N, C-alpha and C positions, 0 to 999 in steps of 0.2 A: 504494500500500500504506500502511495506516495505521500506528499505533504498534504495534510488535511487542514483546511482553513478553520479559524476559530468558530465561525458560524456553522460550518459543516460538523465540526467536532460536537458542538452543543446539541445539534439535532440528533446525531448518532447516540450521544450519551443519554439524552432523554428517552429515546426509543429503547435503549438497552435497560435503563432503570425500570421503565414500565413493564418490559418483558420479564425481568427478574422478579419483580414484585407480584406478578400474576402467577408465578409458578406454584405458590402454596400460601396458606394463611400465615405460616411461620415466616416465610420470606417477606411477606407484607409487613409483619410486625417489625422485622429487622430494619426495614427500609423506611419506617414511618415514625421517627422520633418526634417530629413536630405534632403529628396527630395524637400520639400517646399523651403528651402534656395537655393538648386541647381537650381530649376526652376525659382525662383525669380531672381537669378543672371543672368539667361539666358533670362529673359523677356525683350522685347523692352521697357517696362515702367520703368525698374530699374534705368535708368539715371535721371528720373524725380522724383524719390522718394526723398523727402527732408531729410536732416540730422537734426534730432531733438536734443534736449539737451541730453547729456550723463547721463542717469539715469539707475537704475535697471529696467529691463523689464522682463516679464515672459519668452519670447523666444519661447513659445509653447502655444500661447494664443487662444485655441479653446474652443468650448462650454463645453466639458467634463471636462475642467480644471477650471471651475467656479462653485461655489455653496455655500450653507450656511456653515458657520464655527462658532464654539463656541469659546469664549475667555477663557473658563475654569471657568468663573464666572456666567454662565447662559445667557450671552448676545450673540445674534446671528446676524451675518451680512453676506451678500453675498460678497465673496471676491475670489481672485485667490487661488486655492487650490493645485496647483502642480507647483513647482519651479525648477524642475530638470534641465531645460534648461536656467535658469535665468542668465543673464549677464548684465553688464553695457553696454548698447548699444543704438540703435536708437528706440525710442518709435513708430516710424512709422511702424516698423516690427510687433509689437503687433497688431496694427490697421489692417494691411493687413491680418495677420493670422486669426484674428477674423472675418474679412469680408469674407475670403474664407470659413471658417467653417460655417458661417451663410448662405452663398450662396449655399453651398453643401447641408445643411439641408433643404433649401427651395426647391431645385431641387428634393431631396428625398421625399418631401411632395407633389410633382407634382404641385408646384406653378409656375405661369408664370414668364418669365424674367422681366416683369414690376414690379412684387413684389420684386424681387431681387434688382432692381434699387432703389426702395423706401426704402428697408432695408439699403442699403449703405448710402442713404441720412440720414435716421434716426440715423444710427451709428455715423455719423459725428456730427449731432446735439447733441446727447447724450454725446459724448466725449467732445465736446466744452463746454457744460453746466458744466461738471465736472471741467474744467479749471477755471471757474469763481464762482462756488458754494462755499459759506461759511458755509452753514448749512448741506449740504449733502441731502437736500430735493428736489433736482431738477432732480431726476432720471427719472421722468415721470411715467406714469401708470405702476404698477407692472404686468408683464405678468402672465397669469394663471399658466403656468408651474413653474414659480418662486414662486408664492404665495402658490401653493399646496405643493411644497417641503419644503418651509420655515415653513409652518404650521405643516407639519409632523415632522420636526426637533425639533420644540418647545416641542412636547410631548414625545420625545424619552428618554429612560433610558437604563441602562446597559442590561436589559433583552432583549430589542429590538436589540441592537447591537450584543449580543451574539447569539441570535436566527438567525439573518441574516448572520453574518459572520462565526459563529462556529456551527450552526445548533443545538445548545443546550445552556442552561444557566448554565450548570455545568462547572467548571473550568478545562476543558481539550480541546485540539484541536483535532478534529476528522480527522485522516489521510484518504486521498482518492484523489479525482480529484484535489482539490485546494491546499491541505496541504500535504506535503511530509515529511517523517521522517528525523530527523537531524542525522548527523554523531556524533560520540562521541566528536570530537574536536569542532564542532559547538555548541553542547549543553553546553559543559564546558565553551566556550567563552561567550555565552549568559548569563549563570549563573554568571560568574565573572563580566560581564559588569554592571549588576544591583546591584552589591555590592558596586559600586561607588556612594557615597551619593550625589555628585554633579549632576550626571546624573539623579538619581532618583528625586532629588529636582526640576530640570528644567522640565523634561518630565512629571512628575506627579503633578507639582505645589504644592509640599509639603513644610511644614516648615522644618527647619534644623533637629530638633530632630526626626520628623516623617521619614525623608528620611534615617536617619541612623539606626533606630530601627524597622521600621514597613514595610519594603519592602522585599519580598521574591519572587524568581523565581519559578513559578508553572509549566509551560509547554511552549514548543516552537515547531515551525515547519518551514520548508521552505515553502514560500508562492508563489504559481504560480498565479501571479496577474499582471494586466496592459496589455499594448500592446507594445508601443515603448520601454518600459523598460524591457521587457521579456528577460531573459538571464543574467541579473545582479543579484547579491545577493539580496534576499528579504526574510525577516523573520517576522513571527508573534510570539509574546511572551505574555503569560498571567502572570501578576504580581499580587501577593496577597498583600493586605494592611491590616495589623493587626490593629484591633480597629479603623477602618476607621470612620471618622467623616463627616457627611453631604455628603456622596458619597458612591458609591458601594464598596464592599469588594474586587473587582477585577478591573484590568485595562487591556485593550488590546493594546499592543504596536506594531507599524509598524516600521520596520527597513529596510532601502532601501539603496542600494549601490549608491554612487554618482560618476559619471565619467565626463570626460571633455565634455563640451557642444558643440553642433554643431552650435548653434546660434552665429552669428558673434558679437563680442564685439567692442566697440569703440577703436580707435587707441591707445589712452593713458590711457585706463581704468586700474584702480588699484583695483584688486579684490583679495580675499584670494586665495593663491595657492592651498590649500587643498580644494577639491571639496565639501566635506561635509560642511565645514565652508562657502564656497561660497553659497550653497543652503540655509543655515540657515540665513546668512546675508541678502540675497535677500528676504527671506520670511519676515524678520522683517521690511524691507523697504516697501514691496508691500502688505503684508497681515498680519497686526499685530495680528489678532485673531489666526493665525496659527503660526507665527514666534516665539511668546513668549512661545510656547509649544514645540519647537523643540530644538534639541541639536546635534552637530556633534559628531560622535563616531568613534573609530577605532576597527575593528573586523577582526581577522584572517589576519592582515596585509593590510586590505583595508579600504578605507574611506566610511563611511555610515552616514546617519542621522536618528534620531529616533524621533518619536512623539507618544503621546497617541492618539488613535482613540476615539474621543468623540462621543457619540451616536448621537449628533446633526450634525456631519460632514457628509454632503451628497453631491453628485454630481448632476448636472442638466442632466436629461435624457429626451431629447426631441425627440421623435420618429416621431411625425407629427405636422406640423405647419398649422394653418389657416393663410390667408393673414394678417388680422388685428393683430393676435398674433405674427406673424413673425416680423412685423414692430415695435410693442411694445417691443419685446425681443431685437431687434437690438439696439434700443435707450437705454433701461435699462442696458444691459450688456456692451455696450460701455461706459456708465457712470461709471459703476463699475471699468472698466479698467482705464478710465480716472482719477478717484479718486486715484487709486493706483499709477499712474504716478504723479499726481498733488501734492500729499503729499511730494514728494521729491524735489519740485521746489519752489523757492521763487516767490513772486508776479510778479516781472519783467520778470523772465524766463517764467512763465505761459502766460503772455501777449504776449511775443515775439513768443512763440510756437503757441498760438491761432491765431496770425496774419498770420503765415505761412500757417496754415490750411485753413484760410478764403481766402487767396490770390488766391487760385486756384479753388475756387468754382464758376464756371460759366457754362453757356450753359444749355442744356435741363436737364442734370443730375446734381442736386444741391449737388454735392460732388466733392472733389478734383479729377481732371482728373487722376492724378497718382494713386490714390486709386482704382478708377473704372477700369482703364486699367490693373492694377496689378491683381485685382481679376478676371477679365475676362481671362487674359492670364493664370493665375494659375489654374483656374477652368478647362480650356481646357487641360492643361498639366496633371492635376490630373485625369481627366476622362480617358484620354488615358492610363496613368500609371495604373489606377485601372483595366481597361479591360485587359491589358497585364498581370497584377498580377493574375487575375482570370484565364486566359488561362494557365499560368504556374502552378497555384495551381491545376487546373483540370487535367493537364497532369501528374503531380506528384502523384495525388490521384488515 
């Protein structure tokens, strides 16, 4: 594919986003963060949602935004892997968003509503455990879906990443369906960016001398990737490392435009005004394995953030749940989110927030009524919105 104009890019990206969101109700949930907050604000349960401590939250806490991440030193942990919507806000919003994502995945697996109720219960138990855990060993049994992707991550190297992302292990980016040619201005801007030793040092975890003398821009392309972020600037860049020590001779860099979040922030939240800096700051608070490998950058007058794609960085792809696996996944993943929240709180704040969560756990569903009612209300709104989206997509097609 040759050079694609900005106007043509946008039309293709819009069409791709609509197609992806029509694939399933779960895909529609993943690609519709703005609608999530609109429907949550209109939900009868919204007045019951407690105001938790003002901390960094993911803002878009669904299944696809969790997965194994490398810290750059060979250690792997399951953490939040996408912070585009991160704000200093109400942690209850992450809990509700994860609950909706799990409930939608359960419905897509044709599991009964009773299983969904038990998943929400397990979510609260897992999240509460994270508030009190000192060792990080209280996540509960690891779900098969998590175990398999984590094991796959442990054995991955550059050749696996290149073959998966680039379709080849040679240091070029193949233009086609996913990768589009750069304009001359874009190529020049990317090349100049990686001549900055500070950027190279942070993104590639290099020593000072290495960053200044051993980094070179090899190739780049516009990257048609994601769903909710389609339409924003997104680039892939291959960086060559001269005389690389204990690592590949090449690195694949993901550069993504950062824009104002739709997730609501706390009233007096003090966040970086630059959106690239906001995303990186949030990542360092919520997902240390990822945040320490990210850097905010300016490119063509816009704010972006950059990170090296480690071979071990994977997302959770859960197409089908069994009932027992669904409940284990709910507990485990809520624990992961809870640890991301808890590391920002002192002991007193954790205890107070735990007490708020426990106060409303009563009745036949052993989960806070505000959480259950929010998930039920949102599930109905998303199902209706999804069917309407499919109708409009079919008519346009």
